[in-house]
C-alpha positions in Angstrom: 87.8 133.2 87.8 90.1 131.4 85.3 92.5 134.3 85.0 95.9 133.8 86.4 99.3 135.5 86.4 101.7 133.7 84.0 104.3 133.7 86.7 102.1 132.0 89.2 101.3 129.2 86.8 104.9 128.8 86.0 105.4 127.4 89.5 103.3 124.2 88.7 106.0 122.2 86.9 106.0 119.0 89.0 102.3 118.8 89.5 99.3 120.5 87.8 97.0 123.1 89.3 93.6 121.5 89.2 90.5 123.8 88.9 86.7 123.3 88.8 84.5 126.4 88.4 81.1 127.4 87.2 81.4 130.3 84.9 78.7 132.7 83.4 79.8 133.8 79.9 76.3 134.8 78.8 77.1 138.6 78.7 80.3 138.1 76.6 78.6 135.7 74.3 75.6 137.9 73.6 77.9 141.0 73.2 80.3 139.4 70.8 78.2 136.7 69.1 74.6 137.8 69.5 73.7 136.8 66.0 74.8 133.2 66.7 73.8 132.7 70.4 70.5 133.5 72.1 71.3 132.2 75.6 73.8 129.9 77.6 73.5 128.3 81.0 76.4 128.8 83.4 79.2 126.4 82.3 80.9 123.8 84.4 84.7 123.9 83.7 87.0 121.3 85.1 90.7 121.0 84.2 94.2 121.7 85.1 97.1 124.0 84.3 100.7 123.0 84.2 104.0 124.6 83.3 106.1 122.9 80.6 109.4 124.3 79.2 108.5 127.9 80.2 105.1 127.7 78.6 101.7 126.9 80.4 99.4 124.1 79.1 95.8 124.3 80.1 93.4 121.5 79.5 89.7 121.7 80.5 86.4 120.0 79.9 83.3 122.3 79.5 79.7 121.2 79.9 76.4 123.2 79.8 73.6 124.1 77.5 73.6 126.7 74.6 70.5 128.1 73.0 70.9 129.1 69.3 68.5 130.2 66.5 67.3 127.6 64.0 69.1 128.1 60.7 65.7 127.7 58.9 63.2 129.5 61.1 65.2 131.3 63.7 63.3 129.5 66.5 65.3 128.8 69.6 67.0 125.4 69.7 68.9 124.0 72.8 72.3 122.4 72.2 74.0 120.4 75.0 77.6 121.3 75.3 80.4 118.9 76.3 83.8 119.7 74.8 87.4 119.8 75.7 89.8 122.7 75.3 93.6 122.4 75.1 95.5 125.6 74.9 99.2 126.5 75.2 100.2 130.0 76.6 103.7 131.3 76.0 105.5 134.6 76.6 108.3 134.0 74.2 107.1 134.0 70.5 110.2 131.9 69.6 108.6 129.0 71.5 105.8 128.8 69.0 107.8 126.5 66.8 107.6 123.8 69.4 103.9 123.2 68.6 102.1 121.9 65.7 100.0 124.1 63.5 96.8 122.5 64.8 97.6 123.4 68.4 95.9 126.4 70.0 98.8 128.6 71.0 98.3 132.0 72.6 100.9 134.7 73.2 100.7 136.3 76.6 101.8 139.9 76.5 100.5 141.4 79.7 101.5 138.6 82.0 97.9 137.4 82.4 96.5 134.2 81.2 92.7 134.7 80.4 91.3 131.3 80.0 87.7 132.7 80.2 88.2 134.3 76.8 89.2 130.8 75.4 86.0 129.3 76.9 83.9 132.1 75.1 85.6 131.4 71.8 85.5 127.6 71.9 81.7 127.8 73.0 80.9 129.6 69.7 82.9 127.1 67.8 80.5 124.3 69.0 77.5 125.9 67.0 77.0 123.8 64.0 76.4 125.3 60.6 72.9 123.9 60.4 70.7 123.8 63.5 67.1 122.8 63.2 64.3 122.3 65.7 62.9 118.8 66.1 59.9 119.6 64.0 62.0 121.1 61.2 64.4 118.1 61.2 61.5 115.7 60.7 59.5 117.8 58.2 60.0 117.3 54.5 62.2 119.8 52.7 60.4 122.8 51.0 59.3 122.5 47.4 57.7 124.6 44.8 56.7 124.8 41.2 59.6 123.3 39.3 62.0 123.4 42.3 62.9 121.5 45.5 65.4 121.8 48.3 67.6 118.6 48.3 69.9 117.2 50.9 73.4 116.5 49.8 72.7 112.8 49.7 69.5 113.3 47.6 71.4 115.5 45.2 74.2 112.9 44.9 71.6 110.2 44.2 69.9 112.3 41.6 73.2 113.0 39.7 73.8 109.2 39.5 70.3 108.5 38.2 70.1 111.5 35.8 73.4 112.8 34.6 73.2 116.5 33.7 73.2 117.1 29.9 75.9 119.3 28.5 74.4 122.8 28.3 76.8 124.4 25.7 76.1 126.1 22.4 77.5 123.1 20.5 75.6 120.4 22.6 73.1 120.1 19.8 75.8 119.1 17.3 77.0 116.0 19.2 74.9 113.6 17.2 75.5 115.2 13.9 77.9 112.6 12.5 75.8 109.8 13.9 72.8 110.9 11.8 75.0 111.1 8.7 75.9 107.4 9.0 72.3 106.3 8.8 
């Protein structure tokens, strides 16, 4: 179930170990990230593991469906999942310098490569900062007496049209010398 002994994977130097599994991470997601995730379907995971210079490289593609709360109303919103994971597992911390800072590098201390934990973490990373239901996305933004919620684009347009006046104690003196000339 996507957990392997490091030594077993180290045998796959010439050709990769392919895998294709359906995993249920619902319990782990709800336990660790219950505030971000409401539900998840069983995920299809297809990929391969291969040894490279005493390290293990795992590449996988994950598909499924995630249900998260709307960031505006907390109503459930379904998000399709289709993402790739590339992780490097190593037993010697000195090998870490072989990889770029952006690479996902995990140190294996107990001899077990737990790729299932990586799937849980990468799944949570797929949740966008703003999630809206279809109705919320098409509805106008809330407004009130003297205020309105603006999108970033609307705010930028407003700044171009109406530059913000300086709000400093001396702002009233800016035209002082202009009035003396007249």
